[in-house]
C-alpha positions as CSV (number, residue, x, y, z in Angstrom):
1,M,85.6,42.7,-171.7
2,K,83.7,44.6,-174.3
3,H,84.9,44.4,-177.9
4,I,85.9,47.8,-179.2
5,R,85.0,48.2,-182.9
6,T,87.9,49.7,-184.7
7,S,87.8,51.9,-187.8
8,V,88.9,48.8,-189.8
9,D,85.9,46.7,-188.7
10,I,83.2,49.2,-189.6
11,P,83.9,49.7,-193.3
12,A,84.1,45.9,-193.8
13,V,80.7,45.3,-192.3
14,S,79.1,48.3,-193.9
15,Q,80.6,47.4,-197.3
16,R,79.0,43.9,-197.2
17,Q,75.7,45.4,-196.1
18,R,75.8,47.9,-199.0
19,L,76.5,45.1,-201.5
20,R,73.5,43.1,-200.2
21,D,71.3,46.2,-200.4
22,I,71.9,46.7,-204.1
23,P,68.5,46.3,-205.8
24,I,68.0,43.0,-207.6
25,I,71.7,42.0,-207.9
26,G,72.4,42.4,-204.2
27,V,71.3,38.8,-203.8
28,W,74.6,37.7,-205.3
29,F,76.3,38.9,-202.1
30,D,73.8,37.3,-199.7
31,R,75.2,34.3,-198.0
32,R,71.6,33.0,-197.2
33,A,70.7,32.9,-200.9
34,W,73.8,30.8,-201.8
35,G,73.2,28.6,-198.7
36,A,69.6,28.0,-199.8
37,V,70.8,27.0,-203.3
38,V,73.2,24.4,-201.8
39,Y,70.6,23.2,-199.3
40,F,67.6,22.8,-201.6
41,G,69.8,21.7,-204.5
42,A,71.6,18.9,-202.7
43,V,71.8,18.7,-198.9
44,G,68.2,19.1,-198.0
45,F,67.0,16.5,-200.5
46,V,69.5,13.8,-199.2
47,L,68.6,14.5,-195.5
48,S,64.8,14.5,-196.1
49,L,65.1,11.2,-197.9
50,A,67.0,9.7,-195.0
51,Y,64.4,11.1,-192.5
52,F,61.5,9.8,-194.6
53,V,63.0,6.3,-194.8
54,W,63.7,6.2,-191.1
55,S,60.2,7.4,-190.1
56,V,58.3,5.1,-192.5
57,T,60.4,2.1,-191.4
58,I,60.1,2.6,-187.7
59,G,56.4,3.7,-188.1
60,S,55.5,0.6,-190.1
61,L,57.2,-1.6,-187.4
62,A,55.3,0.2,-184.6
63,I,52.0,-0.2,-186.4
64,G,52.7,-3.9,-187.0
65,L,53.6,-4.5,-183.4
66,A,50.8,-2.3,-182.0
67,P,48.7,-5.2,-180.8
68,I,51.4,-6.4,-178.5
69,L,53.2,-4.6,-175.7
70,I,56.5,-4.1,-177.6
71,G,54.8,-1.7,-180.0
72,I,54.6,1.0,-177.2
73,P,58.4,1.5,-176.8
74,I,58.8,1.5,-180.6
75,V,56.2,4.3,-180.8
76,V,58.2,6.2,-178.1
77,L,61.4,5.5,-180.1
78,L,59.8,6.9,-183.2
79,L,58.5,10.1,-181.5
80,G,61.8,10.6,-179.6
81,S,63.9,10.2,-182.7
82,A,61.6,12.5,-184.6
83,R,62.2,15.2,-182.0
84,A,66.0,14.6,-182.1
85,I,66.1,14.6,-185.9
86,C,64.0,17.8,-186.0
87,L,66.5,19.5,-183.6
88,F,69.4,18.4,-185.8
89,E,67.6,19.6,-188.9
90,G,67.2,23.0,-187.2
91,K,71.0,23.2,-186.8
92,V,71.4,22.4,-190.5
93,V,68.8,24.9,-191.5
94,E,70.4,27.6,-189.3
95,F,73.8,27.0,-190.9
96,F,72.6,27.1,-194.5
97,L,69.5,29.3,-194.4
98,G,70.4,31.7,-191.7
99,V,67.2,31.3,-189.6
100,R,68.0,31.2,-185.9
101,M,66.8,28.0,-184.1
102,P,66.4,27.1,-180.4
103,R,69.6,26.0,-178.7
104,R,67.7,23.0,-177.2
105,T,64.3,21.4,-177.1
106,Q,61.8,22.8,-174.6
107,P,60.8,20.2,-172.0
108,V,57.2,19.7,-171.0
109,Q,56.6,21.6,-167.8
110,G,56.6,19.2,-164.8
111,A,58.0,16.3,-166.7
112,D,61.1,16.2,-164.5
113,R,58.9,15.3,-161.4
114,I,57.1,12.3,-162.8
115,G,57.9,8.7,-163.3
116,F,59.0,6.7,-166.3
117,W,55.6,5.7,-167.6
118,Q,54.1,9.1,-166.9
119,R,57.0,10.7,-168.9
120,I,56.1,8.4,-171.8
121,W,52.5,9.6,-171.6
122,C,53.7,13.2,-171.7
123,W,55.7,12.4,-174.8
124,L,52.7,10.9,-176.5
125,R,50.6,13.9,-175.7
126,D,53.2,16.5,-176.5
127,V,52.2,18.4,-179.7
128,R,55.9,18.8,-180.7
129,S,56.4,15.1,-180.9
130,W,53.6,14.7,-183.5
131,L,54.5,17.9,-185.3
132,S,58.1,16.7,-185.6
133,L,56.9,13.3,-187.0
134,G,54.5,15.0,-189.4
135,F,57.3,17.3,-190.5
136,L,59.6,14.3,-191.3
137,L,56.9,12.6,-193.3
138,G,55.6,15.7,-195.1
139,N,59.0,17.3,-195.8
140,F,60.0,14.6,-198.3
141,P,57.6,15.5,-201.1
142,V,58.3,19.2,-200.5
143,S,62.0,18.6,-200.7
144,V,61.5,16.7,-204.0
145,V,59.7,19.7,-205.5
146,T,62.3,22.3,-204.2
147,F,65.2,20.1,-205.3
148,A,63.8,19.6,-208.8
149,V,63.1,23.4,-209.2
150,T,66.3,24.6,-207.7
151,F,68.6,22.0,-209.4
152,T,67.0,22.5,-212.8
153,L,67.2,26.3,-212.7
154,A,70.8,26.3,-211.3
155,V,72.1,23.8,-214.0
156,T,70.3,25.7,-216.8
157,S,71.6,29.1,-215.8
158,L,75.1,27.7,-215.3
159,A,75.0,26.2,-218.8
160,L,73.8,29.4,-220.4
161,V,76.7,31.3,-218.7
162,V,79.4,28.7,-219.3
163,I,78.7,28.0,-223.0
164,P,79.3,31.6,-224.2
165,V,82.3,31.9,-222.0
166,V,83.8,28.8,-223.6
167,H,83.1,30.4,-227.0
168,L,84.7,33.7,-226.0
169,L,87.8,31.9,-224.8
170,G,88.3,30.6,-228.4
171,H,86.9,27.0,-227.9
172,P,84.1,25.5,-229.9
173,I,81.0,24.5,-227.9
174,A,80.9,21.1,-229.7
175,N,82.6,19.0,-232.3
176,V,80.8,16.7,-234.7
177,S,82.3,14.3,-237.2
178,G,81.5,11.0,-238.9
179,D,78.0,9.8,-238.2
180,D,77.4,12.8,-235.8
181,A,77.8,15.2,-238.7
182,D,74.1,14.9,-239.6
183,I,72.9,15.8,-236.2
184,N,71.2,19.2,-235.9
185,I,72.5,21.2,-233.0
186,M,69.9,23.7,-231.6
187,F,70.8,26.3,-229.1
188,M,68.2,28.8,-227.8
189,G,66.0,28.1,-230.8
190,T,68.8,28.6,-233.3
191,Q,70.3,25.9,-235.5
192,L,74.1,25.9,-235.4
193,V,76.0,24.6,-238.4
194,P,79.4,23.0,-237.9
195,D,82.4,24.4,-240.0
196,A,84.6,22.3,-242.3
197,A,86.5,20.9,-239.3
198,G,83.3,19.9,-237.5
199,D,83.5,22.6,-234.9
200,V,80.4,24.3,-233.7
201,W,80.6,27.9,-232.8
202,L,78.2,30.5,-231.4
203,T,77.5,33.7,-233.2
204,A,78.4,36.9,-231.3
205,P,74.8,38.0,-230.8
206,L,73.8,34.5,-229.6
207,A,76.7,34.4,-227.1
208,V,75.8,37.7,-225.6
209,A,72.1,36.8,-225.4
210,S,73.0,33.4,-223.8
211,L,75.2,35.2,-221.2
212,A,72.6,37.8,-220.4
213,I,69.8,35.2,-220.1
214,G,72.0,33.0,-218.0
215,L,72.9,35.7,-215.5
216,A,69.3,36.9,-215.3
217,L,68.1,33.3,-214.7
218,A,70.8,32.8,-212.0
219,T,69.7,36.0,-210.3
220,G,66.1,34.8,-210.3
221,T,67.2,31.4,-209.0
222,L,69.0,33.0,-206.0
223,W,65.9,35.1,-205.2
224,L,63.7,32.1,-205.4
225,A,66.0,29.9,-203.3
226,R,66.2,32.7,-200.7
227,G,62.4,32.8,-200.6
228,F,62.2,29.1,-200.2
229,G,64.7,29.3,-197.4
230,W,62.8,31.9,-195.5
231,V,59.5,30.0,-195.5
232,Y,61.1,26.6,-194.8
233,G,63.3,27.9,-192.0
234,H,60.4,29.5,-190.2
235,V,58.3,26.4,-190.5
236,V,61.1,24.4,-188.8
237,Q,61.5,27.1,-186.2
238,A,57.7,27.1,-185.5
239,I,57.8,23.4,-184.8
240,Q,60.7,23.6,-182.4
241,V,59.3,26.6,-180.4
242,A,55.8,25.3,-180.1
243,R,54.8,25.5,-176.4
244,P,52.3,22.9,-175.2
245,Q,50.3,23.6,-172.1
246,P,51.6,22.1,-168.8
247,M,50.5,18.5,-168.5
248,N,49.3,16.6,-165.5
249,P,49.4,13.0,-166.6
250,P,47.3,10.5,-164.8
251,K,48.9,8.5,-162.2
252,I,49.8,5.0,-163.2
253,H,49.7,2.4,-160.3
């Protein structure tokens, strides 16, 4: 049965679209931008660290046991887990960054008609296995950089917005007393002097400037995170949709 769009549905969808299409500040209404901030500022870093530790641990074990027969199944385990993790990462990326991913992995053509050892040979030759492993290893340093940039910008912009709001609500931004009274408090290059009660207040121009800079920095952070998300999401997508040529593995007697 076809879904009939009512007059109530159309304005709701078009209104969200109009908000996202507002120049510059429309990014505040873009779910992908907020998802990218959460992903690069927390989720992605934790996951990439776990992927990296797993890959290095199993990879080191496989290299150490390579001279003996047991090293082969460990290599297969490493490549198989890399492909499974990459598929899982694709689901996470799709949820947070809005880049559509394949519903399942693409099998090697003809792999369903071959034996166990020949299937392992196909896995070893499949470009997606090595691309997935390379992604898990190379993604960690990338995630460290994106985490540092995103987290720093997000926290800085949040502080620049919250501090003047606290001031406008009638609360001091700090209180100094005793040994702390000699500490110089600098905010945006301006030295703030505590009053007789030790409370530190912003001046009105400084509060307005802080709020404006904080909002501008937050907007820039959302745009940057959205750009990161677009590039990162399409890299993960390219790994998963890579189509190797059909393989005819040698017969193993």
